N, C-alpha and C positions, 0 to 999 in steps of 0.2 A: 484576439488576445487583449486583456485589460490590464493596465498597470495599476495595481491596488495601492501601492506606496512606491516611492522612488526605489527602483531596483528590484521590485517584486512583481511578477507578472502571473496572471491567472489564465490558464489554458483549459479549454473545454474539448475533450476528446470523445468521439462517438463510441457508443457501446453497441456492437452488432448483436442482434438477437437477445437483447436483455430488456428487463422491465424498466430499468433506469435508462434515460436517454443519453447520458454522457457521464464520463468520469472526469475528475479534475486532476490537473498536473500544475506544478508551480515552478516557474523559472526564476532563479535568483542571479542577479548580475554581480559579477566580481570585477576585478581589474583586468579586463580584456578576456575573461573567461566566464563560464556560466555553470550553475548547478541546476539540475533538473530533479525535482522531487516527484516521484511516481511517473509512470510511462504510458499507461493505457494498454489495451490488448494488442497483440501482434497480428495486425491485419494491414493490408495495403491502404484501406480507407483511413485507419488511424495514423499510419505513418505519413500519408499525404496531408492529413489535417495538421499534424504536428509540424511538418516542414513548412506549410503555408503560414501557420501562426508564428513560427520563429522568424520567417521572412519579414513579417510586419515590423519587427524590431531591427531588421537589417542583419540577421545572423543566420547561420546554418547549423546543422547537427555537428559539424566539425568544430564549432566554437564551444561545445559543451565539454567541460573537463570532469564533471562529477555527475553520476546518476545514483540517486538513493531511492530505494523502494521502501515504502512504509511496511509492506508485507508481501507474502509470496503469491497472492491471488492474481489471476491473469490480468485483471483490469488495472493493476497497480505495478506489476512486475513483468508482464508478458512481453513487452517490447524492449526490455533492457538488453537482451542479447543482440538484437538487431541494431540498436543504437550504439552498443559497444563496437560492433563490426564497422559501422559507418563513421564513428567519431573518435574511437580509441579512448573514450572517457573511462575513468575509474568507476567501477560499480560497487555499491555497498548495500548490505542486507544484514539483518540480525542473524547471528550464527545458528540459532535454533530453527529459523525458517530455511536457512541455507542447507541444513542437514536433511530437509525433506524434499529437496528439489529432484533428486534422481528417482526416488520411489514414486513421487507424485506425477512427474511429467515424462519420464524416460522409460525405465523398467518398472512397469506398474503391476506385474503379476503378483508379487508378494503382498503388496498393499491391498489389492483386490481380494486376495485370500483372507487377509486380516479383517477386511470389511465384512466379508461373508460370515466369518466366524463370529464377529461381534454381533451382527444382526441376529444370527441363529441363537447365540447365547442369551440374548435378551428377549427371546420369544417371538421374533418376527416369523410369520408362517412361511414355509418353504417356497410356496408359489410366488410370494412377494419378494423374496430375497434377490433373485437375478436382476430385475429392473432397478432395484435400489442399489445393488452392488455396482452397477455400471452407470449410475446416474450422472456421475461427473466426468466420465471418460471423454466426452466431447470437448471439455475445456482445454485439453492438452494441445489442441490445434491452434490455440490462441497464445501460445507461449513459445518463445525461442529460449530454451533452457541455457542458463549460464551460471557458473559458480561466481560469486562476487569476488572482486579483488580485495575488498575489505569486509571482514566479518565483525559486525558490531555486537556489543554486549549491553550497552546503555552507559550513560554518564560520560561518554566521549564529547568533545567539542569539535564541531566541524566549522571551519572558518572559510569564508569566501568574501573578498572585498571588505566591506565594513560590517558584515554580518558574522556573528559567532553563535551558531546553533548548538544547543545542548540536546543530546540524544536521550530520550526518555523511553525506557522499555515499558510497553503497555500491553501485556499479553491478555488474551481473551478471544478476540475475533480470529487471531492466529497466535501460535505460541511465541512467535518472534516479532509481533507487531511493534512498531516504534512510532513516536511522535518527535518532531523537531521544534524546539522552543528557543526563541531569541529573546533573552531577558531584557536587554536594553530597549529594544523596540516593542516589547510586549506582544509578540506575535507567536502563534503556535500553529504548525501544520499537523493535522490530526489523522490523516489517512481515513480509515474506516472506524477509528476508535470513537470519535465524537462527531456525529452527523447532526445537521440542524433540525431535521423534522422526523427522522426515523431512527430506530436503533439498529446496530449491525447484527447480522446473524452470528449467534454463538452456538457452535456445534460440538457435540461429543463424538469423536471418531478416533481411529488409530493414531493419527498424528496430532491429536490435541492432548492437553494435559488431562489428568483425571477429573479436574473440576474447572472447566473453562469459564462457566458463569461466575464462579467465585473469583477467578483470576480477573475477569472483566470488571466486575464491580470494584475490586480492590484497585485496579488500574485507573478506573474513572475517578475514584476518590484521591488517587495520587496527584491529580491535577488541581485539586481544590485550592491549594495555597499559592498557586502561580498567579502572578500579575499579568493579565492578558487583556489587551484591548481589541485584538482581531484574531478570530479563529478561521483557519483555512482548511475546510474539510475535504475529504476525498470525493464526496458527492454532494450536490446541492450548493446553495449560495453561501459565500463567506458571511459570517455573523460576528457579533461583538459580545454578547452576554454569556460568557462561559459558565459562571456560577449558576445562572438560571437553568441552563441546559443540563448541568450536572444534577441539579435538584430534580429535574424531570426524569432523568434516567434512573435515579434512585427510588422513584415512587413505585 
């Protein structure tokens, strides 16, 4: 674990069976308590890695008082339920992503039917439909589903210690994706919304909005006017030039 600035730590969590080698989580130090932004997948390997990195600062999962997920995908939300069980931390997620949890990870039959119907309606050949319909089923094993204690909408302020993070709703990669922005320290944690060298997947599916790409580009441009000196992404290395990255994503 690396301390990026006083009270802000960068954790790298392994990604099993994924083309990216790790996902990022960020630990924010308060007054005797801690906030964890994003959690990694729910596997024994990730949990062990998280606990070992926390131990480097002399804390355990029990010291975490808040867990905030940038969005519902397994590599950012998957371990939230297990951490809640071990720490009693309050969990937070945008309400639109929270509405998708049950259908996405627990009772998936209706969602699979919707996927099948959508594929067929858009001309996908019948023989291709079954494998595409079931393509994401394996992701459920990397999630301990939990409804958040706090359902965010955007524009809230989340305070811990000397930090006051503004919640910015940035739909596109998911309908309920959020970023956390600390205006005084000019730091933004972007999840999968702004990545340093790649663009996030923007998919049209039954749980997306009708125009996810339009939502994404609008959300990217929503960050243009922010004063930012340090970007903390969900994958890849932290970086500093947010305006440059926004220009690249708009090309």
